[in-house]
N, C-alpha and C positions, 0 to 999 in steps of 0.2 A: 503492499499499500502504498501513498504515496503523501508526501505528509500534506501536497496541496491539494489530497480530495479531503482529507478534514477540516480547513478553516472554511468558517473563523469559530476558531473555540473558545472554553476560558468554564476553569474544572478551581473546584475549588477544594480544601486537604485540610482536614481539621486536623495536624498534627504542623509541627518547624520539627524543617533541619537542624535546628540551629537551637542552642538554649539557651537566646539572647535575653530572659527575663527572671523578673522575676519569680520565683516563686514556681517553676519548668517543672514540672517531672518527665521522665522518662518513659513509657508510657511499651519502647518496645527500644531496638537499639538502634540510636540513630533519629528519634521523635520523640518529639518532645511532644507536649498541653501544658499549659495554663493552669495545677493541681485545681484550682476550684471552677473553674468553667467545664472542666472537662473535654466533652467536642461540641460542645450550643457554641462552638463562631469556628470559624474557617479561618485559621490561621494564615492559610499561604494557594496562592493563588498565581493559575497558569495559564499562558496567555497565547492560544494564538494566533498572527493576523496577518493584513499583508495590507501596507502601506500604500495608497495610490497618488 
């Protein structure tokens, strides 16, 4: 599958690959969430788009 077949897209992830905020909890190796928010908010977005 070519990337062009999938654009535009917006994906949300309920974890961050970075332990960059206070009170983050590592839920799996390399996946962090804010402890008191659990999976209630998106932590990272992935955008695939083409500039015109």
